[in-house]
N, C-alpha and C positions, 0 to 999 in steps of 0.2 A: 365482480372481482375487486374493483376499487372500494366498494362499500364494505366488503369483507375485510380488506386490509385496514381500512379506517377503524372498523370495530375492533380488530385485533390489537391495533396500536393503543386504543383507548383502554382496553382491558389490561394490556401490558403495563401501561403507565399507572393505572389504578392499583395493580398488584404490587408494583414497586413503591407505592406510597407517594408518587409524585403528584397525583391528583386526588381530590376527595372522592369518596364513593358515589356521591350524588352529582358527579360532574355533568351528567346529561341534563340536569335541570338548571345549570348555572346561567344559562342564557336569560333566565327570568329573574335572576337575583338582583336585588337592589344594591346600592353602593355599601350600605351598612352590613348587608348579608355577606357580600364579598369580603369585607374587612373582618367580620367576625369569623368566617371560615378560615381566612388566611392566618389570623391570630391563633386560632386553634392549632393549625398545622405548625406554626412557629413554636408555640408553647410545648408541643409534643415532640419537637426536635426534627420535624420534617422540613428542613430549611429550604430545600430545593422546591418542594411543593408549595411552601409559603410564598416564595419568590414568584412562582408561576401565577398564583392567585392574585398577589399584589399587582403584578404586571397586567393581568386581565382586568382588574379593577380600574387601573389607570387608563387602560385602553377603552373600556366601556364608559367610564365616567371621568373624563380627563380634567374636569374642573371641580373645585370645591375642596373642603377640608379632608375628605377621605382620600382623594387622589394625592394630595400633598403629604399626608401622613404615610400613605403607602410607599411613596418614594423614599422616605426616611426609613421605614421598616425594611425595605429591600436592602438598604445598606447594612442594617443590623443583621438581617438574615444571612447575608453573604459573610459578614464578619464571624458569626457563630458557626458558619459552615467552613471556616478556615479558607475562604476565598478572598484573600487580602486585597488583591488587585481589583477585583470586582467591587468589593466593599468601598474602597477608596474612590473608585470611579463613580459609584452611586452617590456617595457623600458629596463629592465635588459637583455632581449634577444638581443635587438638592441645593447646595450653597449658591450655585450660579442662578438657578431658577427662583430661589426664595431667599435672597440675601438679608431680608428684614423679618424673616419668620421668627416666631417666638421660640422655636426649638432649633434654630440654626446653630446655636452653640453646641448642641449635641452632635451635629454633623461634623464639626471640627474635632470634637472629642473622639468620635468614632474613627476618624482618619488617624489620629494619634494612636488609638488602640490597635488598629489594623497593622500599622507599621511596627508598633511595639511588640506585637506577637508574630511578626513576619519571620517565621522559622523554617522557611522552605518546605512547608507542608508536612507530609508524612516523614520525610527524612529529618526535619527539625524536631518532630515529636520523638523520634528514635534517639537523636543525639541528646536532647534535653531530658527526657523522661527516663530513658533506659541507660544511656551512657553518661548522663549528668554533665553534659557539656555546658560550660559557662557562656553566657551571652557575649562576653568580651572576645570569645574565640571565633565568633561568626563574622561575616562581612558587616562592617559597621554602617553601611549605607542606610539600611532600614532604621537603625537606631538614631542616626542623624536626622532623618526625615521625620521620625516620630517626635523627636525633640522640637523640631521646627513647627510641627502640627500643634503640639501642646503649647508652645510659646505663643503661637498666633491666637489660640483660644484664650490664654491668660491675658494677653495684651488687649484683645478685642472685648472680652467679656470677663473682666476681673471679678465680678460679683456672681458669676455663673456657679451653680451648684456643683459643676464638674471641675471647676478651677482648683480647689484644694487637692483633689486626687491628681490632676494634671501636674501640679507643682511637685508633688512627691515623685511622680514618675520622671519628671525632668531631672530631678536630683539624681535619681538612679541612673538615668541615661547618660548623664555627664560622666559618672563613674565608669559606666560600661565602655564608653568611647575612649576615655583616658586609659583604661586597662587594655583596650585593644591596641592602642599605640605602643604600650609597653610590651605587649605580646609580640608585636612586630619587631621592636627593638631587640627583644630577647632572641628572636629568630635570627636576626642579623649577627648578633654576638656569637651564637653557636656556630655560625658559618664563617666567622672571621671578617665579617663586614663591619669593621669597627667605626668607620666614619659614618656609615648609614645608621648604625645603632646609636651613636652619640647624637646624631641629628634628630632621629625619631624620638629619643628620650627627651631631648631639649624641647622639641615641639610639644610633647605632652606636658612638660612643666610650664611652658609659656601659655598654652591654650587652655589647660585644665588644671590650674593651681589649686592647692588645698583639697585634693582628692586622694583616695587611698593609693592611687598609682604613683604619687609623688615620691614615696620612699624608694621604690624599686627603680624608678626613672633616674633618680640621683645616683643610685648604686651603679646602674648600667653606664652612666656617664663617667663615673670614676674608673670603672674597669676598662671602658673603651679608650679613654684618654691615656690610661696607663699603658695599654697595649700599643698605642700609637706613639708613645714616648712624649706626649704633650703634658709635661709635668705641672706646668702652671695651671692649666685648666683642670687637670686631675686634682690638684691640691685645693683649688677653689671649690670644686664640687664636693670634695671630701669634707671640707670645713662646714659647708652648708648642711651636709647630711648629718654630721656629728652634732651640730648645733640644734637642728630641728628634730632629729631622731636619735637621741642619745641611747635609747634602749633598743635600737633596731636589731633585728635578727641578723642583719648583714654585718654588724660590727663585731667581728671576732675578737676575743681577748688575746692580747699579746703582752708578754712580760719580758723584762730584761732590756738592756741598752741595745743589744744587737738583734732584737726581735724584728721579724718582718712586719710591715704595716698591715693593718687589718684587711685591706682589700686583696692581699696576696693569698689569704686563706680561702678564697672562693674561686 
C-alpha cells in the first residue's frame, strides 16, 4: 500500500511538471547533471520544478561551485515564479553564506527586484495589468525596501554591472514613494482632514524634493492652509508654487481686481 502511494505521488508530480520525467534515475546524477536538468526546467518556465532540483543538488552535493550557484538560482527561480518573500529569503541566505562571492552583487540586485515587483501576487497583476493601478497607489513598504536594497547594491558594488539599472530604479522608486505621500494627502483633503493633509504634503516636500509630486504637494498645502484659515502659511506656499510652477495646471486664470485667488477655483 505504501509503495503504491509513493509511486502515485511520483507520477502525480511528474504529470504536474514539478519533477523531470527521468526522476527515478536522479539518485545517480552528478552535480553537473543536476544543475543542467534544473537549468532546463528553469528555462522552460517550470520554476517550482527547478527549485526542487536545485534543492536536491545542494542536498546531495553541499560543497562546491554547483551548490553555491544552485542557491543563487533558487532565489532567481522564486523571483520568476512571483514568490517574492521566498526569493528575498533565498537571496539573504546566499549573502549570509557567501558574502565575498563573485556574484553576491546579483543577490542584492535580486532582493531589490523582488521588492520592486511586490504587487501582492495575483491581485497585483489584476490591478496593474487590467485595472492599470499606479505603483504609488499601493502600500509603499515594498517600494521603500526595494530602494534600500538597490541603495545597498550601489553603495557596496558601485562598479557592478547591475548598478546602472539599480540607479534608474531608485530614481523611479523615489517618485513612487513621493506620489504615494501625495495620494494620502489627497485622501485627507477629500475627507476634511486638512491638518493631516498639510502635514503629509509637507513631508513629501521635505523628504522627496524635486520629484513630480512636488507640484501637487504644494497645491494641497495651499488648499489645506486656506481651509484652516492659516493665511500666512497659505500665501507662503502659494508664492513657492507660483515661482516654481508658473505653468501649473493648478493655477487657474483669474482676471479683474475682485477676482477670486487661483486656489479658490479648485
